[in-house]
N, C-alpha and C positions, 0 to 999 in steps of 0.2 A: 284580030289577034295583035298582041303587043310584041313587036320585034325588039329584042334586046341586043342584037349583034352589032355589026359594024355600022348599021344605018342610024343608030342612036348617037346623036351628036354630043349629048351631055346628060348628066344626071337630071337636070331640070327638064330636058326633053322627055326622058322616061316618065318623070312625075306628071308632066302635062298629058302624056298619053294615058297614064293610069286614071287621071282625073276625068279625061274625056270619056273613057270607057265606063267608069264607075259612077260618074256624075257627083263625085264627092271631092270637096276641096280639103286636101289633107292638112292645109295650114289653118283651117278653122278649128281644129281640135285643140282643146286646152287641157287635155290629160286628166279628165275627171275619173277615168277608169271604169265607167259604167258599162262600156262595151265588153270588158273582160269579166264583169261580175256574174253574168248568167250564160256565158258561152258554153255550149254543151261539149265542145271539143277542147276545152282549155287544158285538160289533163294530158292531151296528146301533143300539145304545143310546147316548143322550147322558148318561145317569145310570146308574151301575152299580146292580144290585139292592140291595146293602147300603146304598148312598147313598139309594136310594128309600125304604128302610125308615126310615133316619134322618130324612129329610124328613117322613115320616109321623109319626114320634115328635115332631117339632118342630111339627107342625100345619101344615106348608107344603103343604097340599092343592092350592092353585092352581099351585104350581111343578110338582108331580107331573102334574097334568092337562095342563099345557102342554108337558111333555116327551114325547119319542118312546118312552121306555122302557116305559111301561105298555101302549102300543099295539103294540109289536113283540115282546112276550114270546111265546115259543113254547108256553107252557103245558105244558112237558115235565116240570115238577116236579123238575128237577135241583137247584134251589135248596133245595127242601124236603127232598130226600133227603140233601143235604150238610149241612144245618143241625144243629148239635149240640143244639139246643133241642128 
């Protein structure tokens, strides 16, 4: 489980934890948008998957946590299978 409370020292610390859990380097994304193209939950999201990755790259963790996107993800891995990285 990723703890986001007082134990998190910085935004970078949170991103490192996310990368450890997901095995995905958020900084390898170059914003092609393929992950968003076939997402079955896209109509329920307020931020598209590629935009969520960009926000993570920018350290906007609070914005991500306040969005519906990360909570309505179907965990189908369509984004992962479409990603050229």
